[in-house]
C-alpha distance (Angstrom), angle and dihedral (degrees) to the residues before:
residue distance angle dihedral
M1 . . .
T2 3.77 . .
T3 3.77 124.1 .
Q4 3.82 89.0 -107.1
E5 3.81 91.8 53.1
R6 3.78 94.6 53.1
K7 3.77 113.4 104.6
A8 3.77 112.1 -109.4
I9 3.80 115.4 -115.0
P10 3.80 106.8 -121.1
V11 3.77 122.9 -127.9
P12 3.82 104.9 -96.9
Q13 3.78 115.5 -108.6
V14 3.77 107.0 -141.3
E15 3.75 137.7 161.3
P16 3.79 112.5 -85.4
R17 3.77 116.0 -102.8
A18 3.79 110.6 -91.6
T19 3.77 131.8 -160.4
I20 3.79 112.0 -108.1
P21 3.82 108.7 -127.5
P22 3.80 119.2 -128.8
Q23 3.79 111.5 -80.9
N24 3.74 137.3 -164.1
L25 3.78 90.9 -131.3
R26 3.77 107.7 -159.8
V27 3.78 102.5 165.0
P28 3.82 117.8 119.2
G29 3.80 90.9 -109.7
P30 2.93 149.0 38.7
T31 3.78 86.3 40.1
P32 3.82 130.3 -164.6
V33 3.79 117.8 -76.2
P34 3.84 123.0 -139.5
Q35 3.79 116.1 -115.6
E36 3.81 91.9 -116.5
V37 3.79 89.2 57.4
L38 3.80 92.9 46.1
D39 3.79 90.1 50.8
A40 3.80 92.2 50.2
Q41 3.80 91.0 60.7
A42 3.80 91.3 61.8
A43 3.82 91.9 68.6
P44 3.83 115.8 116.9
M45 3.79 120.6 -91.0
I46 3.78 118.4 -93.8
N47 3.78 134.1 -164.8
H48 3.80 106.3 -81.4
R49 3.80 86.8 -150.6
G50 3.77 93.5 50.5
P51 3.80 134.9 94.5
E52 3.81 94.6 -99.8
F53 3.79 93.1 63.0
S54 3.80 91.9 42.1
A55 3.80 88.1 55.4
I56 3.80 90.0 55.5
M57 3.81 91.6 50.3
K58 3.80 90.6 49.2
R59 3.81 88.4 57.0
V60 3.80 101.7 41.3
T61 3.82 99.0 42.7
P62 3.84 98.9 63.5
R63 3.79 89.8 40.0
L64 3.80 90.0 55.0
Q65 3.81 89.1 49.1
Y66 3.81 88.1 54.4
F67 3.79 92.4 54.7
F68 3.81 93.2 42.1
Q69 3.81 86.6 47.4
T70 3.79 92.2 -135.7
A71 3.78 138.8 124.1
S72 3.81 89.4 -147.9
P73 3.80 119.5 100.6
V74 3.81 113.4 -93.9
L75 3.80 108.6 -136.5
T76 3.80 121.5 -153.6
Y77 3.79 129.0 -153.0
P78 3.82 134.9 -179.6
A79 3.81 95.6 -108.7
S80 3.78 148.5 97.7
G81 3.79 128.7 -103.9
T82 3.80 90.3 -86.9
G83 3.79 88.3 56.6
A84 3.78 87.7 53.5
Q85 3.81 90.5 53.0
E86 3.79 90.8 53.2
C87 3.81 92.1 43.9
A88 3.80 90.5 54.2
V89 3.79 93.7 50.7
V90 3.81 99.8 46.1
N91 3.79 96.2 48.8
V92 3.80 101.6 57.0
F93 3.82 108.7 26.7
S94 3.80 138.7 66.1
P95 3.81 130.9 -147.4
G96 3.78 111.3 -73.8
D97 3.79 95.9 18.5
H98 3.79 113.4 147.4
V99 3.80 113.3 -124.6
V100 3.79 131.7 172.1
S101 3.79 120.2 -137.0
I102 3.81 119.5 -157.6
I103 3.80 105.3 -153.3
I104 3.81 128.5 -167.6
G105 3.80 99.5 155.5
N106 3.78 150.0 -17.2
F107 3.79 99.3 -46.3
G108 3.79 93.9 48.1
T109 3.80 86.6 53.9
R110 3.81 90.5 49.8
L111 3.81 92.0 53.5
A112 3.81 90.2 51.0
K113 3.82 91.0 49.3
I114 3.81 91.3 51.7
A115 3.81 90.0 51.9
E116 3.81 90.1 50.3
A117 3.82 91.4 47.5
Y118 3.81 87.8 60.1
G119 3.78 93.4 51.4
L120 3.78 100.8 -99.5
N121 3.79 121.0 147.3
V122 3.81 101.8 -119.0
S123 3.80 124.6 -164.3
R124 3.80 114.5 -168.4
I125 3.79 128.9 -143.7
E126 3.79 100.3 -169.2
F127 3.78 131.0 -172.0
A128 3.79 128.9 -169.2
W129 3.79 116.5 -92.1
G130 3.78 107.4 -89.5
E131 3.80 94.5 33.5
A132 3.78 127.4 101.7
A133 3.79 119.6 -135.9
D134 3.81 107.7 -81.5
P135 3.84 107.4 -133.1
A136 3.80 92.3 -147.7
V137 3.80 92.1 53.6
V138 3.79 91.4 44.2
E139 3.80 92.0 50.5
A140 3.80 93.1 50.2
R141 3.80 92.9 47.4
L142 3.80 93.8 45.7
K143 3.80 89.2 55.2
E144 3.81 89.5 52.6
L145 3.81 94.5 46.0
A146 3.81 99.7 47.4
P147 2.94 134.2 159.0
Y148 3.81 103.1 54.8
K149 3.78 134.5 151.2
G150 3.80 97.1 -140.0
V151 3.78 147.8 -5.0
L152 3.80 120.6 -132.5
M153 3.79 119.4 -155.8
T154 3.80 142.0 164.9
H155 3.78 119.3 -128.4
N156 3.80 98.1 -162.2
E157 3.80 117.6 15.0
T158 3.81 107.3 -146.8
S159 3.80 93.3 -166.4
T160 3.81 94.2 59.6
G161 3.80 107.9 24.3
V162 3.81 92.2 -120.4
T163 3.82 129.0 132.6
N164 3.79 120.0 -153.1
D165 3.81 122.1 -139.4
I166 3.78 92.7 -115.2
Q167 3.79 94.8 174.6
T168 3.81 91.9 58.9
L169 3.82 94.1 41.4
A170 3.80 92.3 49.5
A171 3.79 91.2 48.9
L172 3.81 89.5 53.2
V173 3.79 91.6 52.6
R174 3.79 91.4 47.9
K175 3.83 91.7 49.7
L176 3.80 94.5 48.8
S177 3.80 99.9 35.7
P178 3.81 112.4 14.2
D179 3.81 95.2 -172.9
A180 3.81 97.8 45.8
L181 3.79 115.9 113.4
V182 3.81 117.6 -116.5
V183 3.82 107.9 -147.8
V184 3.81 115.4 -170.1
D185 3.79 128.2 -165.6
A186 3.82 101.9 -150.9
V187 3.81 96.4 163.5
S188 3.81 96.1 129.8
S189 3.80 98.4 28.7
L190 3.79 113.4 43.0
S191 3.83 111.5 97.2
S192 3.82 90.9 19.1
L193 3.82 105.2 51.0
P194 3.80 130.0 38.3
L195 3.80 111.5 -87.0
E196 3.81 122.3 156.3
M197 3.77 111.7 -167.1
D198 3.81 101.0 -173.4
P199 3.83 99.6 32.9
W200 3.82 90.6 49.2
D201 3.83 91.7 45.8
L202 3.80 95.5 -123.8
D203 3.79 117.2 168.7
V204 3.80 106.4 -158.6
V205 3.81 123.6 17.3
F206 3.79 126.3 173.8
T207 3.79 139.3 175.7
G208 3.82 141.8 173.9
S209 3.79 133.2 -118.2
Q210 3.80 96.7 -130.5
K211 3.81 95.4 67.5
G212 3.80 125.2 55.1
W213 3.80 95.3 -15.5
M214 3.83 92.4 79.1
I215 3.80 97.9 -131.3
P216 3.83 132.8 104.5
P217 3.81 123.5 -85.2
G218 3.76 117.5 -81.1
I219 3.81 111.0 81.5
M220 3.77 126.2 78.9
M221 3.78 122.7 -172.1
I222 3.80 124.8 -153.6
A223 3.81 135.6 176.8
A224 3.79 132.6 -172.1
S225 3.79 133.8 -158.3
E226 3.80 123.3 -127.4
R227 3.82 87.4 -101.2
A228 3.80 89.6 56.0
W229 3.81 92.3 46.2
Q230 3.80 89.3 54.3
A231 3.81 89.5 50.8
H232 3.79 88.7 49.0
K233 3.81 90.9 59.7
T234 3.81 92.1 61.9
S235 3.81 101.6 29.9
K236 3.79 114.8 118.1
L237 3.80 106.1 -163.9
P238 3.83 113.4 123.1
R239 3.78 117.1 -100.6
F240 3.77 139.9 151.3
Y241 3.79 111.5 150.4
W242 3.82 90.1 37.3
D243 3.80 97.1 45.2
W244 3.81 109.6 134.4
S245 3.80 93.8 -159.2
S246 3.80 96.0 61.3
T247 3.81 91.8 42.9
R248 3.81 93.2 49.5
K249 3.79 92.4 45.4
Q250 3.79 92.0 52.8
L251 3.81 91.3 46.3
E252 3.79 94.4 49.9
T253 3.79 97.1 42.3
S254 3.81 101.1 41.4
W255 3.83 110.5 -1.3
Q256 3.79 88.9 -114.7
H257 3.82 141.8 108.1
P258 3.82 128.3 -99.4
T259 3.84 88.3 -132.1
T260 3.79 132.3 34.4
P261 3.82 109.8 -69.9
P262 3.83 124.8 -148.3
V263 3.78 93.8 -101.0
S264 3.82 96.3 -170.2
L265 3.79 91.0 53.1
F266 3.78 90.2 53.5
Y267 3.80 88.7 53.1
A268 3.80 85.2 54.6
L269 3.81 95.2 45.6
D270 3.81 90.7 49.7
V271 3.82 91.3 56.8
A272 3.82 95.1 39.4
L273 3.80 92.1 53.9
E274 3.79 90.1 50.6
M275 3.81 89.0 53.8
M276 3.79 92.0 47.3
L277 3.79 93.1 50.2
A278 3.80 90.0 49.2
E279 3.81 90.3 53.3
G280 3.80 92.4 45.3
R281 3.80 130.6 -124.7
E282 3.79 96.3 -103.5
A283 3.81 91.7 44.5
I284 3.80 89.5 54.0
F285 3.81 90.7 52.2
A286 3.80 90.6 48.4
R287 3.81 91.9 49.2
H288 3.79 91.5 53.5
K289 3.80 92.0 45.8
K290 3.80 89.9 53.1
A291 3.81 90.9 47.9
G292 3.79 93.2 50.0
E293 3.79 92.2 49.4
Y294 3.81 91.8 47.7
V295 3.81 94.8 50.3
R296 3.79 94.0 44.8
G297 3.80 91.0 47.1
R298 3.80 93.2 51.8
V299 3.80 92.0 45.3
Q300 3.78 93.4 50.9
A301 3.81 91.9 44.8
L302 3.82 86.7 60.4
G303 3.78 89.8 55.7
L304 3.80 92.5 -110.0
Q305 3.79 122.1 142.6
L306 3.78 124.5 -125.1
L307 3.78 118.3 -135.0
A308 3.82 88.2 -135.8
T309 3.79 105.7 91.2
D310 3.82 96.6 -161.1
A311 3.80 120.7 47.2
R312 3.81 90.8 -148.4
Y313 3.79 90.1 68.9
A314 3.81 100.4 37.9
S315 3.80 109.0 129.2
N316 3.79 122.4 -110.5
T317 3.81 91.7 -154.7
V318 3.81 102.8 49.5
T319 3.79 132.5 18.6
A320 3.81 118.8 -153.4
I321 3.81 115.3 -157.0
K322 3.78 128.1 -168.7
A323 3.79 113.4 -125.4
P324 3.81 109.7 -113.0
E325 3.79 116.8 -114.7
G326 3.77 111.9 -81.5
I327 3.80 95.4 18.7
E328 3.79 120.0 111.5
T329 3.78 109.9 -141.5
K330 3.79 90.6 -152.0
A331 3.81 91.5 56.8
L332 3.81 93.0 48.1
L333 3.80 93.6 49.0
K334 3.81 91.1 46.4
K335 3.81 92.7 52.1
L336 3.80 92.0 47.8
R337 3.79 92.7 48.3
E338 3.79 98.1 44.5
S339 3.80 102.0 37.8
E340 3.80 101.9 29.5
H341 3.84 104.5 22.5
I342 3.80 87.0 -127.0
V343 3.79 112.4 140.4
L344 3.80 120.2 -158.4
A345 3.81 129.1 173.0
D346 3.79 127.5 -108.7
G347 3.78 122.6 -135.5
Q348 3.79 120.9 -87.0
D349 3.78 133.8 -125.6
H350 3.82 112.1 -14.2
M351 3.82 90.6 -3.1
K352 3.80 94.4 60.4
G353 3.80 107.9 126.3
K354 3.80 91.0 11.5
M355 3.80 99.9 80.3
F356 3.78 143.4 13.1
R357 3.77 131.7 -142.0
I358 3.79 133.1 -142.1
G359 3.79 117.5 -156.4
H360 3.80 119.3 -148.3
L361 3.77 106.5 169.8
G362 3.75 136.3 114.9
Y363 3.80 114.1 -0.4
F364 3.81 114.7 17.4
T365 3.78 140.0 119.7
D366 3.77 132.9 -136.5
S367 3.80 89.0 -110.5
D368 3.83 90.8 55.2
L369 3.79 89.7 58.8
E370 3.80 94.5 41.1
Q371 3.80 91.1 51.4
T372 3.80 90.3 48.9
L373 3.78 95.9 51.2
D374 3.80 92.9 43.2
A375 3.81 89.3 53.9
V376 3.81 93.1 45.8
E377 3.80 89.9 53.0
R378 3.80 92.7 47.1
H379 3.79 96.7 48.0
L380 3.79 95.0 42.8
K381 3.79 87.8 58.3
E382 3.81 90.7 48.4
L383 3.81 88.2 54.0
G384 3.79 90.9 53.4
Y385 3.78 103.1 -95.3
Q386 3.78 110.3 151.8
G387 3.79 99.0 -171.1
């Protein structure tokens, strides 16, 4: 077929670009972004190999270490939380390694699946959605499953609104298997909930920008203990983009990245970290604790049931609520979005359509949460909920 005979590709007919109206975005990520952070992203591009970008990295890196509570370098990659999960796995394990995955929801399952995709031998310790990992059960199962190279766990499970007691779980691993690596998914917790990497003797901890860090999706942050760095030296899983060694070398020699970084997002992170330091780490934790208690209190006052089965482990960054009998989650979320511009999250996996989730992490105000719960109460009644 000649060039002339080829059928011309028509100009696509698409809907014109529309302005997105202001929303009360109450999903557990992406989260709202402060105006100062939005404005920062409009700055002109700079050379990502130049001194201006290096100056940004010199500011954000120690500030990230402060929030991770670690002396180890915090590495940054253009990626989502799932990228961070994969990055954690490929840098410290080898094909056939036995690892244990403690699962309390969808993202714990995802981390286990990534490990399996890379040829690891994964044993699961699974708990019902809504439950936190029971230390006694974990201890008994770890004794049965030994030996293992590492234990994978989620700090805050976004799909269920449950926070694991990572300090206790990590201490159990260390007692039973001192050399095992403790790998923690802290995507929806770090910066918003207490987590102390070095004091709790955690080996790999990672998080994502679109949660409590108050910037758009696109940056993941990850840190490794000396134990994990030693494991990295002998690990055999394939990696190039995710390789810690090249990223650390570039950071320590030039305060830059081995690949092209999302420059505008680093403008945003620079400003967001300044705001977080001004508020104070403990004040941030207290603000999220207050928000979690407020949302749970309002939900329970309506006669609704939390997915979290034990109040001690209910998350202070996301609240998961069972849909009352006779109420379609899809209809409730649609009414809230279209009539109130309030956006909540549906359930995931087998809980899709059976629950809804309210995010309260990062940048929010008391009035944002009050407006959300008032609207939930109003529209549930319109849909026939008696309470």
